[in-house]
C-alpha positions in Angstrom: -7.2 18.1 -96.5 -3.8 18.6 -95.0 -1.0 20.0 -97.3 1.6 19.3 -98.4 1.0 15.7 -99.0 2.8 13.0 -101.0 0.8 10.3 -102.8 1.7 7.4 -105.2 0.9 8.5 -108.8 2.3 5.7 -110.9 4.4 2.5 -110.6 7.5 4.7 -110.7 6.3 8.1 -109.6 4.9 10.0 -106.6 3.1 13.3 -106.6 3.8 16.1 -104.1 0.7 18.3 -103.7 1.0 21.7 -102.0 -2.5 23.1 -102.2 -5.8 23.0 -104.2 -5.4 26.5 -105.5 -3.2 28.6 -107.8 -1.3 31.4 -106.0 2.1 33.0 -105.6 2.7 31.4 -102.1 1.9 28.0 -103.5 4.2 28.6 -106.5 7.0 29.6 -104.2 6.5 26.3 -102.3 6.8 24.4 -105.6 10.0 26.3 -106.4 11.6 25.5 -103.1 10.7 21.9 -103.5 12.4 21.9 -106.9 15.5 23.4 -105.2 15.5 20.6 -102.7 15.2 18.0 -105.4 18.1 19.5 -107.3 20.3 19.4 -104.2 19.3 16.0 -102.9 22.0 13.3 -103.1 19.4 10.5 -103.5 20.3 9.1 -106.9 17.2 6.9 -106.9 15.2 10.0 -107.7 15.5 10.3 -111.5 13.6 13.4 -112.6 10.7 15.7 -111.7 8.0 17.7 -113.4 6.4 20.8 -111.7 3.1 22.4 -112.4 1.0 25.1 -110.6 0.7 23.3 -107.3 2.3 19.9 -107.7 5.6 18.2 -108.4 5.7 14.8 -109.9 8.8 12.8 -108.9 10.0 9.8 -110.9 12.3 7.2 -109.3 14.3 4.1 -110.2 12.2 1.0 -109.5 15.4 -1.1 -109.4 16.7 0.9 -106.4 13.6 1.9 -104.4 9.8 1.9 -104.2 7.0 4.4 -103.8 6.7 4.0 -100.0 10.4 4.6 -99.5 10.3 7.7 -101.8 7.3 9.0 -99.9 9.1 8.7 -96.6 12.2 10.4 -98.0 10.2 13.3 -99.3 8.0 13.6 -96.1 11.1 13.8 -94.0 12.3 16.8 -96.0 9.6 18.8 -94.1 8.2 20.9 -96.9 6.0 22.7 -94.4 9.2 24.3 -93.0 9.8 26.3 -96.1 12.7 28.3 -94.7 14.8 25.1 -94.7 14.5 24.9 -98.5 16.5 27.5 -100.3 16.4 28.1 -104.0 19.7 27.6 -105.9 19.2 30.7 -108.0 17.1 33.8 -108.1 14.3 34.0 -110.7 15.2 35.9 -113.8 13.4 39.2 -114.6 12.2 39.8 -118.1 10.8 43.2 -119.3 8.7 42.7 -122.4 7.5 45.5 -124.6 3.8 45.2 -125.5 1.6 47.3 -127.8 -1.9 47.5 -126.2 -3.8 48.7 -129.3 -7.2 47.5 -130.4 -5.8 46.7 -133.9 -3.5 44.1 -132.2 -5.4 43.4 -129.0 -8.5 41.9 -130.7 -10.5 41.7 -127.4 -9.1 44.8 -125.7 -11.8 47.3 -126.4 -14.6 44.9 -125.4 -12.8 43.8 -122.2 -11.9 47.4 -121.3 -15.6 48.5 -121.6 -16.8 45.6 -119.6 -14.3 46.4 -116.8 -15.3 50.0 -116.9 -11.9 51.2 -117.9 -10.4 53.0 -120.9 -8.0 51.0 -123.1 -5.2 53.0 -121.6 -6.3 52.2 -118.0 -6.7 48.6 -118.9 -3.1 48.5 -120.3 -1.8 50.3 -117.2 -3.5 47.8 -114.8 -2.2 44.8 -116.8 1.4 46.1 -117.1 1.9 47.4 -113.5 1.9 43.9 -112.1 5.0 41.7 -111.9 4.0 38.2 -113.0 5.5 34.8 -112.4 5.8 31.8 -114.7 3.6 29.3 -112.9 3.7 26.6 -115.5 4.8 25.7 -119.0 2.7 23.8 -121.5 -0.1 23.8 -124.1 2.6 24.4 -126.8 6.4 24.6 -126.7 7.4 27.9 -125.2 3.9 28.7 -123.9 4.2 30.1 -120.3 1.3 30.5 -117.9 1.8 33.7 -116.0 0.0 34.9 -112.8 -1.7 36.7 -111.3 -3.9 39.0 -113.3 -5.5 41.8 -111.3 -9.1 40.9 -110.2 -10.7 43.7 -112.3 -9.1 42.3 -115.5 -10.0 38.6 -115.1 -12.2 37.3 -117.9 -13.1 33.7 -118.9 -11.8 32.1 -122.0 -13.6 32.7 -125.3 -16.7 30.5 -125.9 -15.4 29.7 -129.3 -11.6 29.6 -129.7 -10.0 31.4 -132.7 -8.5 29.2 -135.4 -5.5 31.5 -135.7 -3.9 33.7 -133.0 -0.8 35.6 -134.2 2.6 34.8 -132.6 3.4 37.4 -129.9 -0.2 37.9 -128.9 -0.6 38.8 -125.2 -3.7 37.2 -123.8 -5.8 36.8 -120.6 -7.8 33.9 -119.3 -9.2 34.2 -115.8 -6.3 34.9 -113.4 -3.6 34.1 -115.9 -1.9 35.9 -118.8 0.4 34.6 -121.5 2.2 35.3 -124.8 1.4 33.0 -127.7 4.9 31.9 -128.8 3.9 31.0 -132.3 0.8 31.4 -134.5 -1.7 28.8 -133.4 -5.4 28.3 -132.5 -6.3 29.8 -129.1 -9.2 30.6 -126.8 -7.7 33.3 -124.6 -8.7 37.0 -124.8 -6.2 38.9 -126.9 -5.2 42.3 -125.4 -2.0 43.2 -127.2 1.1 42.0 -128.9 4.8 41.7 -128.1 7.6 42.0 -130.7 10.2 40.1 -128.8 10.1 37.7 -125.9 12.5 35.1 -124.4 12.2 31.4 -123.8 10.7 31.3 -120.3 11.6 29.0 -117.4 9.4 28.1 -114.5 9.7 30.8 -111.8 10.8 33.6 -114.1 9.5 37.1 -113.3 7.7 39.1 -116.1 7.0 42.8 -116.4 5.2 44.2 -119.4 6.1 47.6 -120.7 3.5 49.4 -122.9 4.6 50.9 -126.2 2.7 52.8 -128.9 1.5 51.4 -132.2 4.1 53.4 -134.0 6.9 52.0 -131.8 5.6 48.5 -132.3 5.5 48.9 -136.1 9.1 50.2 -136.1 10.3 47.4 -134.0 8.4 44.8 -136.0 9.9 46.1 -139.2 13.4 45.6 -137.9 12.9 42.0 -136.9 
């Protein structure tokens, strides 16, 4: 199948599809598409919603139709990505995380399975710069990629009924911070004290801290 492609998705919406995979290059295509949409002067395009590899574009039925919108988007030549420039650089957030088995409920098990010590696992997880690929599941929940291959584990077979807010977790190639206490099926490997409200495209770096540092910071919240 040839990508990118634009297809009708609803009476008042079309979907731009960039690939059938999740990856940083695909994410960057999505971000450049969003930049083009923000800059376009076509007022018939009302709003858009992005995900890992797609952008849904809603339009005003009183002013245009799906075929016209598809032609407009196709002429934007998304394949020539150098012609689409982002309006702002992604923000970089450095987030302190305590990788300790008392907080990272699955950390010891995952480390042993990966053939790493807890410290090595934490180092591998924190030495990568992640991107916010998508937002969802719950308000403030950001899907971050990409987790190093050695650290990729599937979701838990049975989700936990209660995951503490700030828990840092892994599921396959993605990692995340639970923004509030909630049920969850991801593997918990640590906990953050503070984290911002994320936006699509933000860059994330995790900084390991000790349990004593975490407890001092948590006490001051």
